[in-house]
PQR file of N, CA, C, O and H, with PARSE charges and radii, in Angstrom:
ATOM      1  N   MET A   1       0.847  -1.175   0.000 -0.4000 1.5000
ATOM      2  CA  MET A   1       0.000   0.000   0.000 -0.0000 2.0000
ATOM      3  C   MET A   1       0.891   1.236   0.000  0.5500 1.7000
ATOM      4  O   MET A   1       1.835   1.337   0.784 -0.5500 1.4000
ATOM      5  N   ALA A   2       0.583   2.156  -0.873 -0.4000 1.5000
ATOM      6  CA  ALA A   2       1.336   3.400  -0.947 -0.0000 2.0000
ATOM      7  C   ALA A   2       1.003   4.284   0.246  0.5500 1.7000
ATOM      8  O   ALA A   2      -0.079   4.188   0.826 -0.5500 1.4000
ATOM      9  H   ALA A   2      -0.183   2.074  -1.510  0.4000 1.0000
ATOM     10  N   GLN A   3       1.946   5.140   0.602 -0.4000 1.5000
ATOM     11  CA  GLN A   3       1.737   6.050   1.729 -0.0000 2.0000
ATOM     12  C   GLN A   3       1.877   7.486   1.263  0.5500 1.7000
ATOM     13  O   GLN A   3       2.722   7.804   0.426 -0.5500 1.4000
ATOM     14  H   GLN A   3       2.825   5.217   0.131  0.4000 1.0000
ATOM     15  N   ILE A   4       1.045   8.343   1.810 -0.4000 1.5000
ATOM     16  CA  ILE A   4       1.131   9.777   1.570 -0.0000 2.0000
ATOM     17  C   ILE A   4       1.652  10.404   2.851  0.5500 1.7000
ATOM     18  O   ILE A   4       0.991  10.345   3.888 -0.5500 1.4000
ATOM     19  H   ILE A   4       0.359   8.085   2.490  0.4000 1.0000
ATOM     20  N   VAL A   5       2.835  11.006   2.786 -0.4000 1.5000
ATOM     21  CA  VAL A   5       3.372  11.708   3.953 -0.0000 2.0000
ATOM     22  C   VAL A   5       3.008  13.170   3.779  0.5500 1.7000
ATOM     23  O   VAL A   5       3.533  13.856   2.902 -0.5500 1.4000
ATOM     24  H   VAL A   5       3.372  11.054   1.944  0.4000 1.0000
ATOM     25  N   SER A   6       2.107  13.635   4.621 -0.4000 1.5000
ATOM     26  CA  SER A   6       1.655  15.020   4.528 -0.0000 2.0000
ATOM     27  C   SER A   6       2.111  15.783   5.757  0.5500 1.7000
ATOM     28  O   SER A   6       2.500  15.201   6.769 -0.5500 1.4000
ATOM     29  H   SER A   6       1.680  13.078   5.333  0.4000 1.0000
ATOM     30  N   GLY A   7       2.054  17.084   5.643 -0.4000 1.5000
ATOM     31  CA  GLY A   7       2.308  17.902   6.814 -0.0000 2.0000
ATOM     32  C   GLY A   7       1.099  17.824   7.731  0.5500 1.7000
ATOM     33  O   GLY A   7       0.140  17.110   7.437 -0.5500 1.4000
ATOM     34  H   GLY A   7       1.739  17.557   4.821  0.4000 1.0000
ATOM     35  N   ASN A   8       1.138  18.524   8.795 -0.4000 1.5000
ATOM     36  CA  ASN A   8       0.004  18.530   9.720 -0.0000 2.0000
ATOM     37  C   ASN A   8      -0.969  19.641   9.338  0.5500 1.7000
ATOM     38  O   ASN A   8      -1.276  20.522  10.140 -0.5500 1.4000
ATOM     39  H   ASN A   8       1.917  19.104   9.033  0.4000 1.0000
ATOM     40  N   LEU A   9      -1.447  19.578   8.092 -0.4000 1.5000
ATOM     41  CA  LEU A   9      -2.372  20.595   7.633 -0.0000 2.0000
ATOM     42  C   LEU A   9      -3.694  20.481   8.380  0.5500 1.7000
ATOM     43  O   LEU A   9      -4.148  19.378   8.685 -0.5500 1.4000
ATOM     44  H   LEU A   9      -1.197  18.862   7.440  0.4000 1.0000
ATOM     45  N   LYS A  10      -4.304  21.608   8.670 -0.4000 1.5000
ATOM     46  CA  LYS A  10      -5.524  21.625   9.486 -0.0000 2.0000
ATOM     47  C   LYS A  10      -6.672  20.879   8.826  0.5500 1.7000
ATOM     48  O   LYS A  10      -7.518  20.314   9.520 -0.5500 1.4000
ATOM     49  H   LYS A  10      -3.936  22.505   8.422  0.4000 1.0000
ATOM     50  N   VAL A  11      -6.718  20.868   7.508 -0.4000 1.5000
ATOM     51  CA  VAL A  11      -7.806  20.189   6.817 -0.0000 2.0000
ATOM     52  C   VAL A  11      -7.674  18.675   6.935  0.5500 1.7000
ATOM     53  O   VAL A  11      -8.685  17.979   7.039 -0.5500 1.4000
ATOM     54  H   VAL A  11      -6.031  21.327   6.944  0.4000 1.0000
ATOM     55  N   GLY A  12      -6.456  18.153   6.921 -0.4000 1.5000
ATOM     56  CA  GLY A  12      -6.251  16.711   6.928 -0.0000 2.0000
ATOM     57  C   GLY A  12      -6.042  16.092   8.289  0.5500 1.7000
ATOM     58  O   GLY A  12      -6.413  14.939   8.507 -0.5500 1.4000
ATOM     59  H   GLY A  12      -5.635  18.717   6.836  0.4000 1.0000
ATOM     60  N   VAL A  13      -5.452  16.837   9.212 -0.4000 1.5000
ATOM     61  CA  VAL A  13      -5.143  16.302  10.540 -0.0000 2.0000
ATOM     62  C   VAL A  13      -5.881  17.144  11.570  0.5500 1.7000
ATOM     63  O   VAL A  13      -5.587  18.328  11.735 -0.5500 1.4000
ATOM     64  H   VAL A  13      -5.151  17.774   9.035  0.4000 1.0000
ATOM     65  N   THR A  14      -6.836  16.537  12.260 -0.4000 1.5000
ATOM     66  CA  THR A  14      -7.628  17.296  13.226 -0.0000 2.0000
ATOM     67  C   THR A  14      -6.897  17.495  14.545  0.5500 1.7000
ATOM     68  O   THR A  14      -7.134  18.486  15.235 -0.5500 1.4000
ATOM     69  H   THR A  14      -7.074  15.575  12.126  0.4000 1.0000
ATOM     70  N   LYS A  15      -6.009  16.566  14.909 -0.4000 1.5000
ATOM     71  CA  LYS A  15      -5.225  16.712  16.135 -0.0000 2.0000
ATOM     72  C   LYS A  15      -3.811  16.211  15.871  0.5500 1.7000
ATOM     73  O   LYS A  15      -3.593  15.012  15.697 -0.5500 1.4000
ATOM     74  H   LYS A  15      -5.816  15.761  14.348  0.4000 1.0000
ATOM     75  N   ALA A  16      -2.848  17.137  15.842 -0.4000 1.5000
ATOM     76  CA  ALA A  16      -1.456  16.760  15.616 -0.0000 2.0000
ATOM     77  C   ALA A  16      -0.881  16.187  16.901  0.5500 1.7000
ATOM     78  O   ALA A  16      -0.914  16.824  17.954 -0.5500 1.4000
ATOM     79  H   ALA A  16      -3.025  18.111  15.983  0.4000 1.0000
ATOM     80  N   CYS A  17      -0.362  14.993  16.798 -0.4000 1.5000
ATOM     81  CA  CYS A  17       0.228  14.322  17.956 -0.0000 2.0000
ATOM     82  C   CYS A  17       1.422  13.519  17.457  0.5500 1.7000
ATOM     83  O   CYS A  17       1.388  12.967  16.357 -0.5500 1.4000
ATOM     84  H   CYS A  17      -0.335  14.475  15.943  0.4000 1.0000
ATOM     85  N   PHE A  18       2.468  13.454  18.259 -0.4000 1.5000
ATOM     86  CA  PHE A  18       3.677  12.742  17.868 -0.0000 2.0000
ATOM     87  C   PHE A  18       3.411  11.254  17.700  0.5500 1.7000
ATOM     88  O   PHE A  18       3.940  10.638  16.775 -0.5500 1.4000
ATOM     89  H   PHE A  18       2.495  13.902  19.153  0.4000 1.0000
ATOM     90  N   TYR A  19       2.605  10.665  18.571 -0.4000 1.5000
ATOM     91  CA  TYR A  19       2.398   9.216  18.559 -0.0000 2.0000
ATOM     92  C   TYR A  19       1.108   8.764  17.881  0.5500 1.7000
ATOM     93  O   TYR A  19       1.098   7.733  17.208 -0.5500 1.4000
ATOM     94  H   TYR A  19       2.175  11.165  19.322  0.4000 1.0000
ATOM     95  N   ASP A  20       0.033   9.507  18.045 -0.4000 1.5000
ATOM     96  CA  ASP A  20      -1.255   9.080  17.503 -0.0000 2.0000
ATOM     97  C   ASP A  20      -2.043  10.282  16.971  0.5500 1.7000
ATOM     98  O   ASP A  20      -2.952  10.765  17.645 -0.5500 1.4000
ATOM     99  H   ASP A  20       0.042  10.344  18.592  0.4000 1.0000
ATOM    100  N   PRO A  21      -1.703  10.773  15.762 -0.5600 1.5000
ATOM    101  CA  PRO A  21      -2.436  11.917  15.221  0.2800 2.0000
ATOM    102  C   PRO A  21      -3.842  11.516  14.789  0.5500 1.7000
ATOM    103  O   PRO A  21      -4.068  10.386  14.354 -0.5500 1.4000
ATOM    104  N   ALA A  22      -4.772  12.438  14.910 -0.4000 1.5000
ATOM    105  CA  ALA A  22      -6.156  12.195  14.492 -0.0000 2.0000
ATOM    106  C   ALA A  22      -6.322  12.710  13.065  0.5500 1.7000
ATOM    107  O   ALA A  22      -6.160  13.901  12.801 -0.5500 1.4000
ATOM    108  H   ALA A  22      -4.588  13.355  15.263  0.4000 1.0000
ATOM    109  N   ILE A  23      -6.647  11.799  12.152 -0.4000 1.5000
ATOM    110  CA  ILE A  23      -6.820  12.137  10.739 -0.0000 2.0000
ATOM    111  C   ILE A  23      -8.285  12.479  10.484  0.5500 1.7000
ATOM    112  O   ILE A  23      -9.184  11.821  11.006 -0.5500 1.4000
ATOM    113  H   ILE A  23      -6.779  10.831  12.366  0.4000 1.0000
ATOM    114  N   ASN A  24      -8.516  13.514   9.675 -0.4000 1.5000
ATOM    115  CA  ASN A  24      -9.866  13.887   9.272 -0.0000 2.0000
ATOM    116  C   ASN A  24     -10.515  12.687   8.579  0.5500 1.7000
ATOM    117  O   ASN A  24      -9.895  12.055   7.724 -0.5500 1.4000
ATOM    118  H   ASN A  24      -7.785  14.048   9.251  0.4000 1.0000
ATOM    119  N   ARG A  25     -11.741  12.377   8.942 -0.4000 1.5000
ATOM    120  CA  ARG A  25     -12.421  11.187   8.421 -0.0000 2.0000
ATOM    121  C   ARG A  25     -12.560  11.220   6.901  0.5500 1.7000
ATOM    122  O   ARG A  25     -12.342  10.203   6.242 -0.5500 1.4000
ATOM    123  H   ARG A  25     -12.245  12.890   9.637  0.4000 1.0000
ATOM    124  N   THR A  26     -12.918  12.364   6.342 -0.4000 1.5000
ATOM    125  CA  THR A  26     -13.076  12.476   4.895 -0.0000 2.0000
ATOM    126  C   THR A  26     -11.740  12.295   4.180  0.5500 1.7000
ATOM    127  O   THR A  26     -11.675  11.664   3.125 -0.5500 1.4000
ATOM    128  H   THR A  26     -13.095  13.190   6.877  0.4000 1.0000
ATOM    129  N   TYR A  27     -10.687  12.846   4.753 -0.4000 1.5000
ATOM    130  CA  TYR A  27      -9.335  12.713   4.196 -0.0000 2.0000
ATOM    131  C   TYR A  27      -8.906  11.245   4.215  0.5500 1.7000
ATOM    132  O   TYR A  27      -8.326  10.756   3.246 -0.5500 1.4000
ATOM    133  H   TYR A  27     -10.740  13.359   5.610  0.4000 1.0000
ATOM    134  N   ALA A  28      -9.185  10.549   5.305 -0.4000 1.5000
ATOM    135  CA  ALA A  28      -8.853   9.125   5.413 -0.0000 2.0000
ATOM    136  C   ALA A  28      -9.681   8.294   4.435  0.5500 1.7000
ATOM    137  O   ALA A  28      -9.170   7.343   3.844 -0.5500 1.4000
ATOM    138  H   ALA A  28      -9.656  10.946   6.092  0.4000 1.0000
ATOM    139  N   ASP A  29     -10.953   8.644   4.260 -0.4000 1.5000
ATOM    140  CA  ASP A  29     -11.808   7.929   3.303 -0.0000 2.0000
ATOM    141  C   ASP A  29     -11.294   8.092   1.874  0.5500 1.7000
ATOM    142  O   ASP A  29     -11.308   7.140   1.094 -0.5500 1.4000
ATOM    143  H   ASP A  29     -11.368   9.417   4.740  0.4000 1.0000
ATOM    144  N   MET A  30     -10.841   9.300   1.530 -0.4000 1.5000
ATOM    145  CA  MET A  30     -10.287   9.537   0.205 -0.0000 2.0000
ATOM    146  C   MET A  30      -9.032   8.688  -0.011  0.5500 1.7000
ATOM    147  O   MET A  30      -8.855   8.095  -1.075 -0.5500 1.4000
ATOM    148  H   MET A  30     -10.829  10.074   2.163  0.4000 1.0000
ATOM    149  N   ALA A  31      -8.172   8.633   0.993 -0.4000 1.5000
ATOM    150  CA  ALA A  31      -6.953   7.831   0.883 -0.0000 2.0000
ATOM    151  C   ALA A  31      -7.283   6.351   0.722  0.5500 1.7000
ATOM    152  O   ALA A  31      -6.643   5.653  -0.065 -0.5500 1.4000
ATOM    153  H   ALA A  31      -8.316   9.115   1.857  0.4000 1.0000
ATOM    154  N   THR A  32      -8.267   5.875   1.454 -0.4000 1.5000
ATOM    155  CA  THR A  32      -8.686   4.475   1.343 -0.0000 2.0000
ATOM    156  C   THR A  32      -9.251   4.188  -0.046  0.5500 1.7000
ATOM    157  O   THR A  32      -8.988   3.133  -0.623 -0.5500 1.4000
ATOM    158  H   THR A  32      -8.787   6.441   2.093  0.4000 1.0000
ATOM    159  N   HIS A  33     -10.024   5.127  -0.574 -0.4000 1.5000
ATOM    160  CA  HIS A  33     -10.600   4.969  -1.911 -0.0000 2.0000
ATOM    161  C   HIS A  33      -9.512   4.781  -2.966  0.5500 1.7000
ATOM    162  O   HIS A  33      -9.664   3.972  -3.882 -0.5500 1.4000
ATOM    163  H   HIS A  33     -10.237   5.984  -0.104  0.4000 1.0000
ATOM    164  N   TYR A  34      -8.419   5.526  -2.837 -0.4000 1.5000
ATOM    165  CA  TYR A  34      -7.324   5.441  -3.807 -0.0000 2.0000
ATOM    166  C   TYR A  34      -6.262   4.410  -3.424  0.5500 1.7000
ATOM    167  O   TYR A  34      -5.230   4.320  -4.090 -0.5500 1.4000
ATOM    168  H   TYR A  34      -8.295   6.182  -2.093  0.4000 1.0000
ATOM    169  N   GLY A  35      -6.492   3.640  -2.376 -0.4000 1.5000
ATOM    170  CA  GLY A  35      -5.575   2.576  -1.995 -0.0000 2.0000
ATOM    171  C   GLY A  35      -4.279   3.064  -1.382  0.5500 1.7000
ATOM    172  O   GLY A  35      -3.229   2.446  -1.559 -0.5500 1.4000
ATOM    173  H   GLY A  35      -7.330   3.713  -1.835  0.4000 1.0000
ATOM    174  N   THR A  36      -4.349   4.171  -0.660 -0.4000 1.5000
ATOM    175  CA  THR A  36      -3.165   4.714   0.004 -0.0000 2.0000
ATOM    176  C   THR A  36      -3.446   4.888   1.491  0.5500 1.7000
ATOM    177  O   THR A  36      -4.583   4.751   1.942 -0.5500 1.4000
ATOM    178  H   THR A  36      -5.201   4.673  -0.516  0.4000 1.0000
ATOM    179  N   ALA A  37      -2.412   5.185   2.228 -0.4000 1.5000
ATOM    180  CA  ALA A  37      -2.546   5.470   3.655 -0.0000 2.0000
ATOM    181  C   ALA A  37      -1.948   6.841   3.929  0.5500 1.7000
ATOM    182  O   ALA A  37      -0.904   7.185   3.373 -0.5500 1.4000
ATOM    183  H   ALA A  37      -1.488   5.296   1.861  0.4000 1.0000
ATOM    184  N   VAL A  38      -2.590   7.617   4.770 -0.4000 1.5000
ATOM    185  CA  VAL A  38      -2.097   8.937   5.145 -0.0000 2.0000
ATOM    186  C   VAL A  38      -1.226   8.789   6.383  0.5500 1.7000
ATOM    187  O   VAL A  38      -1.662   8.262   7.406 -0.5500 1.4000
ATOM    188  H   VAL A  38      -3.438   7.337   5.222  0.4000 1.0000
ATOM    189  N   VAL A  39       0.010   9.262   6.276 -0.4000 1.5000
ATOM    190  CA  VAL A  39       0.937   9.238   7.404 -0.0000 2.0000
ATOM    191  C   VAL A  39       1.400  10.676   7.612  0.5500 1.7000
ATOM    192  O   VAL A  39       2.277  11.139   6.882 -0.5500 1.4000
ATOM    193  H   VAL A  39       0.364   9.690   5.445  0.4000 1.0000
ATOM    194  N   PRO A  40       0.844  11.395   8.581 -0.5600 1.5000
ATOM    195  CA  PRO A  40       1.260  12.774   8.797  0.2800 2.0000
ATOM    196  C   PRO A  40       2.704  12.838   9.288  0.5500 1.7000
ATOM    197  O   PRO A  40       3.153  11.986  10.055 -0.5500 1.4000
ATOM    198  N   ALA A  41       3.407  13.848   8.837 -0.4000 1.5000
ATOM    199  CA  ALA A  41       4.773  14.061   9.308 -0.0000 2.0000
ATOM    200  C   ALA A  41       4.740  14.401  10.793  0.5500 1.7000
ATOM    201  O   ALA A  41       3.781  14.993  11.288 -0.5500 1.4000
ATOM    202  H   ALA A  41       3.042  14.540   8.214  0.4000 1.0000
ATOM    203  N   ARG A  42       5.783  14.024  11.478 -0.4000 1.5000
ATOM    204  CA  ARG A  42       5.841  14.326  12.911 -0.0000 2.0000
ATOM    205  C   ARG A  42       5.968  15.833  13.113  0.5500 1.7000
ATOM    206  O   ARG A  42       6.653  16.501  12.339 -0.5500 1.4000
ATOM    207  H   ARG A  42       6.562  13.543  11.076  0.4000 1.0000
ATOM    208  N   PRO A  43       5.327  16.371  14.130 -0.5600 1.5000
ATOM    209  CA  PRO A  43       5.432  17.807  14.391  0.2800 2.0000
ATOM    210  C   PRO A  43       6.882  18.201  14.657  0.5500 1.7000
ATOM    211  O   PRO A  43       7.596  17.518  15.392 -0.5500 1.4000
ATOM    212  N   HIS A  44       7.304  19.298  14.059 -0.4000 1.5000
ATOM    213  CA  HIS A  44       8.634  19.876  14.267 -0.0000 2.0000
ATOM    214  C   HIS A  44       9.754  18.969  13.775  0.5500 1.7000
ATOM    215  O   HIS A  44      10.868  19.048  14.293 -0.5500 1.4000
ATOM    216  H   HIS A  44       6.724  19.853  13.463  0.4000 1.0000
ATOM    217  N   LYS A  45       9.494  18.104  12.788 -0.4000 1.5000
ATOM    218  CA  LYS A  45      10.520  17.215  12.236 -0.0000 2.0000
ATOM    219  C   LYS A  45      10.578  17.405  10.713  0.5500 1.7000
ATOM    220  O   LYS A  45       9.967  16.625   9.983 -0.5500 1.4000
ATOM    221  H   LYS A  45       8.589  18.039  12.368  0.4000 1.0000
ATOM    222  N   PRO A  46      11.295  18.417  10.220 -0.5600 1.5000
ATOM    223  CA  PRO A  46      11.330  18.652   8.778  0.2800 2.0000
ATOM    224  C   PRO A  46      12.028  17.545   7.993  0.5500 1.7000
ATOM    225  O   PRO A  46      11.931  17.517   6.766 -0.5500 1.4000
ATOM    226  N   LYS A  47      12.726  16.633   8.664 -0.4000 1.5000
ATOM    227  CA  LYS A  47      13.402  15.549   7.955 -0.0000 2.0000
ATOM    228  C   LYS A  47      12.405  14.591   7.323  0.5500 1.7000
ATOM    229  O   LYS A  47      12.745  13.901   6.362 -0.5500 1.4000
ATOM    230  H   LYS A  47      12.805  16.655   9.661  0.4000 1.0000
ATOM    231  N   ASP A  48      11.198  14.534   7.832 -0.4000 1.5000
ATOM    232  CA  ASP A  48      10.183  13.640   7.282 -0.0000 2.0000
ATOM    233  C   ASP A  48       9.781  14.035   5.866  0.5500 1.7000
ATOM    234  O   ASP A  48       9.376  13.181   5.077 -0.5500 1.4000
ATOM    235  H   ASP A  48      10.922  15.094   8.612  0.4000 1.0000
ATOM    236  N   LYS A  49       9.886  15.299   5.543 -0.4000 1.5000
ATOM    237  CA  LYS A  49       9.467  15.790   4.229 -0.0000 2.0000
ATOM    238  C   LYS A  49      10.607  16.529   3.535  0.5500 1.7000
ATOM    239  O   LYS A  49      10.364  17.510   2.831 -0.5500 1.4000
ATOM    240  H   LYS A  49      10.215  15.993   6.184  0.4000 1.0000
ATOM    241  N   ALA A  50      11.828  16.083   3.718 -0.4000 1.5000
ATOM    242  CA  ALA A  50      12.991  16.814   3.213 -0.0000 2.0000
ATOM    243  C   ALA A  50      12.956  16.993   1.696  0.5500 1.7000
ATOM    244  O   ALA A  50      13.245  18.084   1.205 -0.5500 1.4000
ATOM    245  H   ALA A  50      12.025  15.286   4.290  0.4000 1.0000
ATOM    246  N   LYS A  51      12.613  15.955   0.948 -0.4000 1.5000
ATOM    247  CA  LYS A  51      12.599  16.053  -0.513 -0.0000 2.0000
ATOM    248  C   LYS A  51      11.549  17.042  -0.991  0.5500 1.7000
ATOM    249  O   LYS A  51      11.794  17.808  -1.923 -0.5500 1.4000
ATOM    250  H   LYS A  51      12.378  15.068   1.347  0.4000 1.0000
ATOM    251  N   VAL A  52      10.399  17.032  -0.370 -0.4000 1.5000
ATOM    252  CA  VAL A  52       9.332  17.951  -0.764 -0.0000 2.0000
ATOM    253  C   VAL A  52       9.723  19.382  -0.435  0.5500 1.7000
ATOM    254  O   VAL A  52       9.534  20.282  -1.253 -0.5500 1.4000
ATOM    255  H   VAL A  52      10.200  16.410   0.387  0.4000 1.0000
ATOM    256  N   GLU A  53      10.266  19.596   0.753 -0.4000 1.5000
ATOM    257  CA  GLU A  53      10.674  20.942   1.149 -0.0000 2.0000
ATOM    258  C   GLU A  53      11.762  21.470   0.219  0.5500 1.7000
ATOM    259  O   GLU A  53      11.754  22.653  -0.123 -0.5500 1.4000
ATOM    260  H   GLU A  53      10.419  18.864   1.417  0.4000 1.0000
ATOM    261  N   ALA A  54      12.698  20.618  -0.196 -0.4000 1.5000
ATOM    262  CA  ALA A  54      13.758  21.033  -1.118 -0.0000 2.0000
ATOM    263  C   ALA A  54      13.176  21.391  -2.482  0.5500 1.7000
ATOM    264  O   ALA A  54      13.608  22.363  -3.101 -0.5500 1.4000
ATOM    265  H   ALA A  54      12.705  19.657   0.082  0.4000 1.0000
ATOM    266  N   ALA A  55      12.204  20.620  -2.953 -0.4000 1.5000
ATOM    267  CA  ALA A  55      11.576  20.906  -4.244 -0.0000 2.0000
ATOM    268  C   ALA A  55      10.803  22.220  -4.196  0.5500 1.7000
ATOM    269  O   ALA A  55      10.845  22.998  -5.149 -0.5500 1.4000
ATOM    270  H   ALA A  55      11.853  19.831  -2.450  0.4000 1.0000
ATOM    271  N   VAL A  56      10.107  22.470  -3.105 -0.4000 1.5000
ATOM    272  CA  VAL A  56       9.368  23.730  -2.955 -0.0000 2.0000
ATOM    273  C   VAL A  56      10.334  24.907  -2.949  0.5500 1.7000
ATOM    274  O   VAL A  56      10.064  25.933  -3.574 -0.5500 1.4000
ATOM    275  H   VAL A  56      10.074  21.839  -2.330  0.4000 1.0000
ATOM    276  N   LEU A  57      11.447  24.770  -2.257 -0.4000 1.5000
ATOM    277  CA  LEU A  57      12.449  25.836  -2.215 -0.0000 2.0000
ATOM    278  C   LEU A  57      13.003  26.106  -3.610  0.5500 1.7000
ATOM    279  O   LEU A  57      13.178  27.263  -3.993 -0.5500 1.4000
ATOM    280  H   LEU A  57      11.667  23.937  -1.750  0.4000 1.0000
ATOM    281  N   LEU A  58      13.279  25.056  -4.366 -0.4000 1.5000
ATOM    282  CA  LEU A  58      13.810  25.209  -5.718 -0.0000 2.0000
ATOM    283  C   LEU A  58      12.820  25.937  -6.623  0.5500 1.7000
ATOM    284  O   LEU A  58      13.200  26.854  -7.350 -0.5500 1.4000
ATOM    285  H   LEU A  58      13.137  24.117  -4.055  0.4000 1.0000
ATOM    286  N   VAL A  59      11.561  25.535  -6.579 -0.4000 1.5000
ATOM    287  CA  VAL A  59      10.538  26.177  -7.412 -0.0000 2.0000
ATOM    288  C   VAL A  59      10.335  27.626  -6.984  0.5500 1.7000
ATOM    289  O   VAL A  59      10.185  28.511  -7.826 -0.5500 1.4000
ATOM    290  H   VAL A  59      11.252  24.790  -5.988  0.4000 1.0000
ATOM    291  N   GLU A  60      10.330  27.865  -5.682 -0.4000 1.5000
ATOM    292  CA  GLU A  60      10.168  29.234  -5.184 -0.0000 2.0000
ATOM    293  C   GLU A  60      11.293  30.129  -5.683  0.5500 1.7000
ATOM    294  O   GLU A  60      11.041  31.251  -6.122 -0.5500 1.4000
ATOM    295  H   GLU A  60      10.451  27.145  -4.998  0.4000 1.0000
ATOM    296  N   ARG A  61      12.523  29.652  -5.624 -0.4000 1.5000
ATOM    297  CA  ARG A  61      13.661  30.445  -6.106 -0.0000 2.0000
ATOM    298  C   ARG A  61      13.562  30.696  -7.601  0.5500 1.7000
ATOM    299  O   ARG A  61      13.869  31.793  -8.067 -0.5500 1.4000
ATOM    300  H   ARG A  61      12.728  28.740  -5.268  0.4000 1.0000
ATOM    301  N   TRP A  62      13.133  29.683  -8.365 -0.4000 1.5000
ATOM    302  CA  TRP A  62      13.013  29.832  -9.802 -0.0000 2.0000
ATOM    303  C   TRP A  62      11.957  30.885 -10.146  0.5500 1.7000
ATOM    304  O   TRP A  62      12.182  31.733 -11.009 -0.5500 1.4000
ATOM    305  H   TRP A  62      12.883  28.792  -7.986  0.4000 1.0000
ATOM    306  N   ILE A  63      10.816  30.829  -9.475 -0.4000 1.5000
ATOM    307  CA  ILE A  63       9.741  31.792  -9.738 -0.0000 2.0000
ATOM    308  C   ILE A  63      10.170  33.202  -9.345  0.5500 1.7000
ATOM    309  O   ILE A  63       9.943  34.152 -10.094 -0.5500 1.4000
ATOM    310  H   ILE A  63      10.634  30.140  -8.774  0.4000 1.0000
ATOM    311  N   LEU A  64      10.785  33.340  -8.179 -0.4000 1.5000
ATOM    312  CA  LEU A  64      11.215  34.669  -7.740 -0.0000 2.0000
ATOM    313  C   LEU A  64      12.287  35.240  -8.660  0.5500 1.7000
ATOM    314  O   LEU A  64      12.309  36.448  -8.898 -0.5500 1.4000
ATOM    315  H   LEU A  64      10.969  32.568  -7.571  0.4000 1.0000
ATOM    316  N   ALA A  65      13.169  34.404  -9.176 -0.4000 1.5000
ATOM    317  CA  ALA A  65      14.195  34.879 -10.102 -0.0000 2.0000
ATOM    318  C   ALA A  65      13.557  35.393 -11.391  0.5500 1.7000
ATOM    319  O   ALA A  65      13.983  36.415 -11.930 -0.5500 1.4000
ATOM    320  H   ALA A  65      13.150  33.423  -8.982  0.4000 1.0000
ATOM    321  N   ARG A  66      12.537  34.688 -11.886 -0.4000 1.5000
ATOM    322  CA  ARG A  66      11.856  35.129 -13.101 -0.0000 2.0000
ATOM    323  C   ARG A  66      11.102  36.445 -12.865  0.5500 1.7000
ATOM    324  O   ARG A  66      11.094  37.323 -13.728 -0.5500 1.4000
ATOM    325  H   ARG A  66      12.191  33.858 -11.448  0.4000 1.0000
ATOM    326  N   LEU A  67      10.474  36.573 -11.703 -0.4000 1.5000
ATOM    327  CA  LEU A  67       9.724  37.793 -11.402 -0.0000 2.0000
ATOM    328  C   LEU A  67      10.649  38.982 -11.175  0.5500 1.7000
ATOM    329  O   LEU A  67      10.293  40.120 -11.483 -0.5500 1.4000
ATOM    330  H   LEU A  67      10.481  35.859 -11.002  0.4000 1.0000
ATOM    331  N   ARG A  68      11.819  38.721 -10.645 -0.4000 1.5000
ATOM    332  CA  ARG A  68      12.765  39.795 -10.362 -0.0000 2.0000
ATOM    333  C   ARG A  68      13.201  40.491 -11.646  0.5500 1.7000
ATOM    334  O   ARG A  68      13.487  41.688 -11.630 -0.5500 1.4000
ATOM    335  H   ARG A  68      12.108  37.796 -10.396  0.4000 1.0000
ATOM    336  N   ASN A  69      13.256  39.769 -12.746 -0.4000 1.5000
ATOM    337  CA  ASN A  69      13.732  40.324 -14.015 -0.0000 2.0000
ATOM    338  C   ASN A  69      12.634  40.992 -14.831  0.5500 1.7000
ATOM    339  O   ASN A  69      12.885  41.414 -15.960 -0.5500 1.4000
ATOM    340  H   ASN A  69      13.023  38.796 -12.759  0.4000 1.0000
ATOM    341  N   GLN A  70      11.453  41.096 -14.303 -0.4000 1.5000
ATOM    342  CA  GLN A  70      10.368  41.744 -15.056 -0.0000 2.0000
ATOM    343  C   GLN A  70      10.340  43.224 -14.799  0.5500 1.7000
ATOM    344  O   GLN A  70       9.494  43.930 -15.348 -0.5500 1.4000
ATOM    345  H   GLN A  70      11.249  40.752 -13.386  0.4000 1.0000
TER
END
């Protein structure tokens, strides 16, 4: 089963907890429908989403560089 590692977004995680986070029921139902499991990243642990954070930083820099030259 594939896993989705998400941040502790308010829409998806109703209670952020290090050991037992509470997932929004609709969000969990959607994940089940698509055959995945939602695994929220641990609070205050950016290592859980390092690749995503690096990609966001890269895209942000690229966009800002393009806007700077306008």
